Structures are given as C-alpha cells and as structure tokens.
C-alpha positions as CSV (number, residue, x, y, z in Angstrom):
1,M,0.1,-0.1,-0.2
2,A,1.3,3.4,-0.8
3,A,2.2,5.8,1.9
4,S,-0.3,8.4,0.6
5,E,-3.4,8.5,-1.4
6,T,-4.8,11.2,-3.6
7,L,-8.0,12.4,-2.8
8,S,-9.9,14.8,-5.4
9,V,-12.6,16.8,-3.9
10,R,-14.8,19.7,-5.3
11,L,-14.7,22.9,-3.4
12,S,-17.0,26.0,-3.7
13,P,-15.2,29.2,-5.0
14,V,-15.5,30.9,-1.6
15,T,-13.9,27.7,0.0
16,R,-11.0,27.7,-2.4
17,R,-10.4,31.5,-1.8
18,L,-10.3,31.1,1.8
19,L,-7.9,28.0,1.6
20,D,-5.7,30.1,-0.7
21,E,-5.8,33.3,1.6
22,A,-5.3,30.9,4.8
23,A,-2.3,29.0,3.2
24,A,-0.5,32.2,2.9
25,T,-0.4,33.1,6.4
26,H,0.5,29.5,7.5
27,D,3.7,27.5,6.7
28,V,2.2,25.6,3.8
29,A,2.7,25.3,0.1
30,G,-0.7,26.3,-1.1
31,A,-4.4,25.8,-0.6
32,S,-4.1,22.0,-1.3
33,A,-1.2,21.4,1.3
34,L,-3.3,23.2,3.9
35,A,-6.5,21.1,3.0
36,R,-4.3,17.9,3.3
37,D,-3.1,19.2,6.6
38,I,-6.4,20.0,8.0
39,L,-7.9,16.6,6.8
40,E,-4.7,14.7,8.3
41,Q,-5.4,16.5,11.6
42,W,-9.0,15.6,11.6
43,A,-8.3,12.0,10.8
44,A,-5.6,11.7,13.5
45,E,-8.2,13.2,16.1
46,T,-10.8,10.8,15.1
47,L,-8.7,7.7,15.3
48,A,-7.5,9.0,18.6
49,A,-11.0,9.5,19.9
50,R,-12.1,6.3,18.6
51,T,-9.1,4.4,20.1
52,K,-9.7,6.2,23.6
53,A,-13.4,5.2,23.5
54,S,-12.5,1.6,22.7
55,I,-10.2,1.4,25.5
56,A,-12.6,3.0,27.8
57,Q,-15.4,0.5,26.8
58,A,-12.8,-2.3,27.5
59,V,-11.9,-1.0,31.0
60,D,-15.5,-0.7,31.8
61,Y,-16.2,-4.1,30.9
62,L,-13.3,-5.4,32.8
63,R,-14.4,-3.5,35.8
64,T,-17.9,-5.0,35.7
65,H,-16.5,-8.5,34.8
66,P,-13.6,-9.1,37.0
67,E,-13.4,-12.8,35.6
68,G,-12.2,-11.1,32.1
69,W,-12.9,-12.2,28.7
70,T,-13.7,-15.9,28.8
71,D,-14.9,-16.4,25.4
72,D,-13.4,-19.3,23.5
73,P,-11.7,-18.4,20.1
74,A,-13.3,-21.6,18.7
75,D,-16.7,-20.3,19.3
76,F,-15.9,-17.5,16.6
77,F,-13.4,-18.8,14.4
78,S,-13.8,-22.3,12.8
79,G,-10.5,-24.2,12.9
80,Q,-9.2,-22.8,16.0
81,T,-8.2,-24.6,19.0
82,G,-9.8,-23.2,22.1
83,S,-7.7,-22.4,25.3
84,K,-9.8,-24.7,27.5
C-alpha cells in the first residue's frame, strides 16, 4: 500500500479562496497542502478518539466483569483450538 493516497474533492469558489488566503498565512505550500493538513489532523484526532473510546469500553467491561474475557476463540473462528 502506498504511503499516501490522492483524494480529489470539489470545493466551492469561496472555500477555495479562503484556503488560498489561509495558506499564505500558514507555513504550507498552497491551498492543497493546507487542506491536506486539515484533513490529516482531523483523521488523527478521529482515530485517537475512537481508540480512547474503545479502551474506555474495554476497561469498563473488565471493571464489571472481573473474570475477564472468557470467550473461546473456537466459538468465533472455525478451525481454531480453544484455550480450554
């Protein structure tokens, strides 16, 4: 898989002009670089929030179920050997 992908999006003229103006005041090479930085920051924040929520959910489950996860993998994956 490539280290990066290309995404083509249509922007309104107003949005494009604002990106051009903002790029001039940020240390980026043009509107596309600024748009990429904004999207990448949003993606990183979204992933971090999902990861944090997933960890919190797991911790809450373990607090209410001190015995932990006792599922047998064979119940979910055919051909797997269970731990029991």
